[in-house]
N, C-alpha and C positions, 0 to 999 in steps of 0.2 A: 504494500500500500504506500508507505512513505517513500518518497523519491522515485516512485514508479507511476502510481496513479495520481499522486499529488506531490507538490513541493512541500517539504516539511522543514520549517525554520525553527530549529530548537532554540536558538538564541532569542527569538521573539517570545517563545513560550517561557523561557527562563526569566526574561525581563519582566514579563507579566506577573509571574509568581513572586519575583523579588519585590516588585512594587506592592503587592498584597501583603507580603510578610514584613515590609519595611526594612529590607536588608539588601545586600548587593547581589548582582547576578552571579558573581564569582562564588559567593557563599552558597547560593542555591545549587549551582552546578556541582560544586564540590560535595554537597550533602546528598544529592540524588544520583548524579551520573558518574562522578569520579569515584564514589564510594562503592559502587556495585549494587546499590539499593534497587535501581530500576530493574535489574535482572531478576530480583525477587518477585516483582510483579509480572514481568514477562514470562517467567518460568512457572508461574502459578504457585510458587513456594508460599507466597502470601495471597490469601483470597482478597477479593475486591475491598471489603470493609477494612481488613487489617492493613492493606496496602494504602488506602486513602488516609486512615488514621496515622499510620507511621510516616507517611509522606509529610503530613502537617507537622508532626512532632520533629521531623528532621530539619524542616525549614523554620521551625519556631513560630508557627502560625496555625490556628485551628481551621485548616482549609476545608471548605464545604465541597460537596460533590459538584454543585453548579459552578463553583469557582475553578475546580480542577478541569471540568469539561470546557469551560470558556477559554481558559489559558491554552488548552490543547487545540481548540477550534481555531483560535487566532493564529496558530502556527502552521496551519494547513491551507494550501491553495490548490484547488483541483487543476490537473493538467488536462485541458480540454482535448488536445490532440491525442493523448493516450486513450481517453474515454471514447473518442470517436472510433478508434481502432477496436476497443473492447466491444462497442456496440455492434460493429460488423462481425466480430468473432462469435459473439453469443448466438448469432443466427445459424451457425453451423457446428459449433462445438460447445461443450459444457465448460463453464468458467467458474472460478472461485478465488477468494482472497485468503491468504494465510499471512498474518502479520505478527511480528514479535511485539506483543503488547499485553497489558492486563485485560481482563474481560470487560473492564469499564469501556474500552474502546468499541468493542462490538455492541455492547449494551446501549451505547449512545451514538452509534454511527450516524443515525438520522439527523442528529444535531451537528456532529463533527464534519461530516462529508455527505450531505444528503443526496448527492449525485450518484452514490454507489448503489443504493438499494434498488433503484429501477433496473440496474444492469445485473447485479449479482443476487438479488433476492435474499434468501436466508443463508446463502453460501459465503458468509463473511466470518472467518474464523480467526481467533487469536491464539497464539502459542500457549497462553496461560491455561486455556481450557483443556489442553493436552498434558499439562504439568511438566512441560519441557519447553525448550526454545530452539529456534534455528541458531546455529547450524547442526544441532544434534539430529542425526538421521531419524531418530524415533519421532521427532516432531512432524516430519513430512509423512512418515508411514502412518502415524495415528490419524492425521488429517485425511489421508487417502482412504484409510479404512472407514472413516466417517462418511466419505463421499462414495464409497463402494467402487473405487477405481484402482487399477493396477498401475504401479510406478512407471512401467515402460510405455504407458499410454499418455503420459503427462509431460507437458513442457512447463517448467517452472521459471519464473522471471523474478530477479532480485537485483537491487543496486549494489549489494555487498558481495564481494568475491567469496568470502567465507561461507555465506549462505548458499551461493551457487555450488560451491564444492560439497557442502553438506547434502544438497539435493541430489547431486550426482552420486554421492556415496550411497544414498538411499535408493538409487536405481532410476531416478527421473532424468529426463533430458532437462537441460537448464541453460538459461541465457543470462549473461551478466549485462544488466541494463545500464546504458549510459547515454542513449539518445533515441529519439523517436524513429529516426531513419534506420539505425542499426536494429531496432526492434522489428520494424517492418521487414527488413532483410531476413532476420532470423525466422520470422513467421513464414515468409515465402519459402525459405529453405526447408522448412518442416511441412510444407504443403498446407499451411493453415490460413494464409491470407490470399484471397483471390480477388481479381479485378471486380469492381462493382458491376 
């Protein structure tokens, strides 16, 4: 999802949280991302309620769910070119999202990125629901089990090389996303993107 279907600006999110907490962006980044805390949410080690409570404790502010969602929403901007391709793809193949995130992201996707639901329906999954995170091969396999799909029938797309490697280890085809044009080329090579 992040940096594939939307541009994700973590610095903007951090600045929003820092303003709420009355502290510096550096302090928030250190407390959440540099500390490894965010992985506890992504991997489902902390459930949504514990994650949200602990998030607030770590930044020294009693962060509400609405505030957490709003800070996340402000950091995301849909990539319309990518979603146009997705809209074409969904007419001929099944599509799904697997994002390294807490379950709060899937629970509030209609607020965070409302453009996704019409394209993906209920097939929007977070790593946390599988109690693991990319690039662990188990994360992909558990998601595919949920979808009822064999790995060798899937093309996985991610902006992080490590996640692409994890997908390949799990038996999926995988594309390292860095541009819309390269994505179109990869789809064509896999016989997935046809002329209109």
